[in-house]
N, C-alpha and C positions, 0 to 999 in steps of 0.2 A: 503494497499498501504507499503509493506519494504520502508525503505529509507535505499537505499544501499552506502555500498562505499564502500571499495576496493574489488574485487571479483576473486579469481582463480578460474577459468572452469576446474574442475578437470573431466575425464572421468572412473567411476572405478563401475562396477557390487556389487550391497549388495548380500547378498544372504543373507534374514529375511524368517521367517514361514508365510505362508501366515495371519495367525492369526494376526504378526506386521503390516503386512501391513492395514486389516480390520480394526487397531484400529488408525493409520495414516489415514483413510478415513473417518473413524469419528470424530476424529481432527479435517481433515481438513473440514470437511459437517460443522459439530455443533459449528463452529469457523468461515463459511462462507470465508473460504480460498480460493483461488481460485489455487494451487496449491500443490501436497505432498509436496513441495520444502519449501514452507512455514510455515505447520505444522512440521513438523521435527524441522525448523529453530527455530521457537517458543517455540517447545518444549526442544529442546537443551538450548535453551538461558534461560527459564525458568525454566528446573533444573540446570544452575552449579550459578545461581543468589538462589536457594536456598540450595543449597551448600555451597555457602563465593567463589565462583571463577569467579563470573564477578559481576562488580560495578551495583549495581541497576539504578544508573543517567538518562540512554538514556531508552529509552522506547518508541517503534516504537507501530503503531498503531496497527499491529498482534500479540505484545505482548502482549499489554494493553488485548485483548480480550478474552488471555487466564488466565491472571491474575495473 
């Protein structure tokens, strides 16, 4: 379960290739996540930490799964 802080709901259309969404679905499935939103959020946070633009201290259950 993701610990939620302040969220802003925005309705946008993401135009990505089928292969992109297939990768998101594979991440979601292999990491036992409930939604594509979780898979995308965890992936973005993981990359942000890897490149040094996000702190490492906060680590939710979902983010621990993709380590």
